[in-house]
C-alpha positions in Angstrom: -16.1 27.9 -62.7 -17.3 29.1 -66.4 -20.3 31.3 -66.5 -21.3 30.5 -70.3 -21.1 34.2 -71.0 -18.1 35.3 -73.4 -16.6 38.8 -73.4 -15.4 38.5 -77.3 -18.6 40.4 -78.3 -17.9 43.4 -75.9 -15.6 45.4 -78.5 -13.9 48.3 -77.3 -16.0 50.3 -79.9 -19.3 48.9 -78.3 -21.1 51.5 -76.7 -20.4 50.1 -73.1 -17.3 48.5 -74.3 -14.6 48.1 -72.1 -16.3 48.9 -68.5 -18.9 46.3 -69.2 -16.2 43.7 -70.4 -14.5 44.3 -66.7 -17.4 44.2 -65.1 -18.3 40.7 -66.4 -14.5 39.5 -65.7 -14.8 40.9 -62.2 -18.3 39.1 -61.7 -16.6 35.8 -63.1 -13.5 36.3 -61.0 -15.8 36.7 -57.7 -17.7 33.7 -58.8 -14.5 31.5 -58.9 -12.9 32.7 -55.7 -15.9 32.8 -53.4 -18.9 30.3 -54.8 -20.0 29.8 -51.6 -21.2 31.7 -48.6 -19.3 34.5 -47.1 -16.2 33.4 -44.9 -16.8 35.9 -42.3 -20.3 36.9 -42.0 -21.3 40.0 -39.3 -23.7 39.6 -36.5 -25.1 41.6 -33.7 -21.9 42.3 -31.6 -24.1 44.4 -28.9 -26.1 41.1 -28.5 -23.4 38.8 -28.3 -21.7 40.5 -25.8 -24.8 41.2 -23.5 -25.3 37.7 -24.0 -22.0 36.2 -22.8 -21.3 38.8 -20.2 -24.5 37.1 -18.9 -23.0 34.2 -18.4 -19.7 35.4 -16.9 -17.5 38.5 -16.7 -15.0 38.4 -19.5 -12.4 40.9 -21.0 -12.6 42.1 -24.6 -10.3 39.1 -26.4 -12.4 36.4 -24.3 -15.3 38.0 -25.8 -14.0 37.7 -29.3 -12.8 34.1 -29.1 -16.0 32.9 -27.5 -17.9 34.5 -30.0 -15.6 32.4 -32.5 -16.1 29.4 -30.6 -19.7 29.6 -30.7 -20.5 30.5 -33.9 -18.1 27.2 -35.1 -15.4 29.5 -36.6 -17.6 31.3 -38.8 -18.0 34.5 -37.0 -14.6 36.7 -35.3 -15.5 40.4 -34.6 -12.7 42.5 -34.9 -11.4 44.4 -31.6 -12.6 47.5 -33.9 -16.1 46.4 -33.2 -15.8 44.7 -29.7 -14.2 47.2 -28.1 -16.1 50.6 -29.6 -19.1 48.5 -28.4 -17.7 47.6 -25.0 -17.4 51.5 -24.3 -20.9 52.2 -25.7 -22.5 49.6 -23.4 -20.7 51.1 -20.5 -21.8 54.6 -21.4 -25.3 53.3 -21.4 -24.7 52.0 -17.9 -25.5 48.6 -19.3 -21.6 47.2 -18.2 -19.0 48.6 -15.7 -15.3 47.7 -16.0 -13.4 46.1 -13.4 -9.7 46.3 -13.7 -7.1 43.7 -12.2 -3.7 44.3 -12.9 -3.5 45.5 -16.4 -6.7 43.4 -17.7 -10.1 45.1 -17.8 -12.9 42.8 -17.1 -16.7 43.6 -18.1 -19.5 43.1 -15.7 -23.2 43.5 -16.5 -25.1 46.0 -14.6 -28.4 45.3 -13.4 -29.6 47.0 -16.3 -27.3 45.3 -18.5 -28.7 41.8 -17.1 -32.1 42.8 -18.2 -31.3 43.9 -21.3 -29.1 40.3 -21.8 -32.7 38.8 -20.7 -34.6 40.7 -23.5 -32.5 39.2 -26.3 -34.7 37.3 -28.5 -31.9 34.9 -30.0 -28.3 34.0 -29.7 -26.8 36.0 -32.3 -24.1 33.3 -33.1 -26.8 30.9 -33.9 -27.8 33.0 -37.1 -24.3 32.6 -38.5 -23.7 28.9 -38.3 -26.0 27.6 -40.9 -25.9 29.2 -44.5 -27.7 28.6 -47.3 -25.3 27.7 -49.7 -28.1 28.2 -52.6 -28.8 31.3 -51.7 -25.3 32.7 -50.8 -24.0 31.8 -54.2 -27.3 32.9 -55.8 -25.9 36.9 -55.5 -22.6 36.6 -57.8 -24.9 34.6 -60.0 -27.2 37.2 -60.1 -24.6 40.2 -60.8 -23.2 37.9 -63.6 -26.5 37.6 -65.3 -26.9 41.5 -65.3 -23.8 41.9 -66.4 -24.6 39.8 -69.7 -27.8 42.0 -69.9 -25.9 45.3 -69.7 -23.7 43.8 -72.3 -26.7 42.8 -74.7 -27.8 46.5 -74.1 -24.9 48.0 -75.1 -24.7 45.9 -78.2 -28.3 46.4 -79.4 -29.9 49.4 -77.5 -31.0 53.0 -78.4 -29.2 56.1 -76.6 -32.7 55.9 -75.0 -33.0 52.5 -73.7 -29.1 52.9 -72.3 -30.3 56.0 -70.4 -33.3 53.9 -69.2 -30.8 51.5 -68.2 -28.5 53.5 -66.3 -31.4 54.8 -64.2 -32.5 51.5 -63.5 -29.0 50.3 -62.5 -28.3 53.3 -60.2 -31.8 52.9 -58.3 -30.7 49.3 -57.8 -27.3 50.1 -56.3 -28.8 52.6 -54.0 -31.9 50.1 -52.8 -28.9 47.4 -52.0 -27.3 49.9 -50.1 -30.4 50.5 -48.0 -30.7 47.1 -47.2 -27.1 46.7 -46.2 -28.0 49.7 -43.7 -30.8 48.4 -42.5 -28.9 45.0 -41.5 
């Protein structure tokens, strides 16, 4: 995919030079590699486990495989997220462990069944349908930002560059806040 932006004007002697050239090229490569929705969206592992265990007792890998199946292959939580969540649910008294041979099967307690019943939605439903236009908008916005920064690097005063650096730093913090809330 060609973004219509050339990095030729970003000479190493420019104020923001090489760093911006790398940023633009990196954004362009990201667009080329991932023009559509994320391949493995994250979901609410806790809610998924509660919902599945409300149907029947399962062991950890059954839970992982069932989440992948129900999300039509778009979400497969890692063992590193499922097993700690199961331990947390056990610590909270929402599941209990039954051991048969070498396999641990997880079963909802009465409190766990109540928590499962209180779920608003099935967590894998939100991972099935992605809005391709919105999910591809983020890398495109990043390229546009890099283009604006490149122009700023060529034409701005030192004071304007200082202002832009503050805006970019604030934006980065806000983006991490959004991610932390999800």
